[in-house]
N, C-alpha and C positions, 0 to 999 in steps of 0.2 A: 114158207115163212117169209114175210116181207121184212125189210130193214126196220120199219116202224114197229112191227110186232116184237122184233128182237129187242129193240131199245126199251120198249115199255116193260118187257119181262125183266130186263136187267134192273130197271128202276124199282120194280116190285121186289126183286131179290134183295136190294139194299134196304128197302123198307122192312122186310121180314127179318133181316139180319139185326135190326135194332131191338127186336123182341126176343125174350128167352125162348129157346127151342122147346122147353118144357114149362109152360106157363104156371105161375102160382102168384097169389096176391102178395106173397112174401118175397118174390124175386123181381129184381129190376136190373137190366143190363146197363153198364156204363158205356164201354166201347162196343161198336157193332161187331158181329161175327164176320169173318172174312167171307166174301162171296166169290173169290177167284175160282175155286174149284167148280162151283155150280155154273159159273159163267163159261168156263171151258167146255163143260158138257153141253150147255145151251148153244154155244157158238158152233160146236161140231154138228149139232142138230140143224142149225141154220145152213151150214155148208152142205150137209147131206140132202136137205130139202131143195137146194137151189142148183146143185151140180148134177148134170146128167153124164152117164158113163160109168165105167168100172172103177169107181172110187171107194176107198175104205178109209176110215178115220180112227186112229188110235189116240186116246186122250191120256195125257200125263204118263206116257210110256217111255221109260228110259231105254236107250239103246247103247250098245257097246261096240267100239272099234279099236282094235289093238290096245286093249286094257284101258281105254279112255271111255268114260261114261258120259253120255249127252242127255240132257233133260228137256226136250221140247214140250210145249203145252199140247200141241196136236201134231201128229204125224199124218201126212196125206199120202196115201198109197194108190197107185193106179196100175192095174194089171200085174199085181204082185211086186211092184217096184216103188220105192220111196221117191217121190218127186218133190216134196216140200217139207220143211220143218217150219212150223208156225208158232210164234210166240204171241200170246194175248196179254196186253197190258191195259189196265183200267185207265191209266194216265202216265205221264212221264215225270211225275214228282220224284220218283225213285232214282232216276238217272238223268236229271236235267243237265248235269255237268259232265256226264260220262257217256252220253248216248253215241257220240261219234266213235269213240274207242270200242264200245260194245258192237257197233255195226261192222267195224273193220275186223274185229275178232271173228265175227260170224262169217264174214266173207272169206276169210282165210280158212275157217273150218269147212265151208262148203267145198273149197278147192281140194281139201284132204278127203272129203267124203265121196266125191264123184267116182262113179264106177267101182264102188266098193261093196263089201258084204258086211253087214252089221248083225249083231245077235241081240236077242231080247227074251225075256221070260213072259210067256203067255199065261197070265194068272187065272184064266178060266180053267186050265188043267195043269198049271205049274210045269209046263213043258218048255224047254229052251228051243228057240227057233231062230232062223236066219232070214234076212231080207236083203235083196240087192238094192243099190241106190242108183238113181238115174245119173247119166252123164251131164244132165242139165239141172241137177238138184238146186233148189232155191231156198233161201231163208226169208220168211215173210213175218214182219212185225206188225201186228194189228193193234192199234191204240184206240181204245174206246172213246176217250175224251181228250181234247186239247187243253183242258184246264190244268193248273198247277205248273205251267211253264209259260214264260212270256212269248209273245209273237216274235220278238226280236231274237231271242235265244233259239227258238224253234227254226226260224229262217236261217240262222247261222249254222245250226246243226245240219239242216238239209243241204246247204251249199257245200258242206265238207264231205258228203257221202254220195254225190251224184256220179262219181266215177266207179263206184263199186259194182262188180259184175253180177254178183249172186245174192244181193240183199235188196229188199224193198220194204217200204213201210206205208201204212194206210191209216189215216185219222178219220174215224167214223162219225164223230159228232163234235159240235162246237157250242160255245156260249154257256151251257149249263151242264155241270157234272151230274151223272145219274145218282150220285150220293149227296145231292144238295139238300142239306138238312132243313133249311128254312122254308122250303117249298113242299107242298103236298105232291104226291106222285103225278097227278093230272096236270098241275101247274108246271112242274119240272119238265114233263114231257112236251107240253105245248110251247115252252120257252126254248127248248133244245133245237138246235139246227142239225139235222141229219144229212150228212154228206153222201147223197145217193151216188154221186160220181165215184167216190172212193169204194163203195160197195161193188159197183159195176166193174171197176178196175181190178179189184181183188179177185172176183170170180172169173174175169177174163184172163188174168194172169195164170190162174190155176188151170183153166181149160186149155191153155197152150201146151200143157204137159201131155 
């Protein structure tokens, strides 16, 4: 799956989210259905299609360490060991003023998680299991769109997290949000800038593990 295919699929998910899941002439949606869960599944598919090696991806899988529960969007496992916790955000409107603190908290969390054993429930058979964590475990924040935050605020955020050892972020697209209501899907896609360098960096960082 190429980055362009991924982004076109995300745009289509937003379009479908504006329509009732069970259509009727008597039903019309106001706000769109959330697409975050489907995007997590889709992004895990993108990673699995582009990464070679003994990787496994657990989507929306809570893990527990010393009575603390952690909720990553995607767990990346290599050879039976957790190497990365990945958060997937559609944009940064949700934390435009709190992003720096968020990253610092995750950096501290990675320090506590290194060379540990976490537990989780495998819901395919409802069995409790354990996983080791890598001594180089990393927290990766994947941001689909740079919209909903000013360039100045984003630059300020980035300048304050350059010293963090176990956190990195990647901005996949610019200019047009995949949920841009005033454009049809084809127009939104053609006007969107896809940051291929960020995709390559993300995959390269994961392959380091």
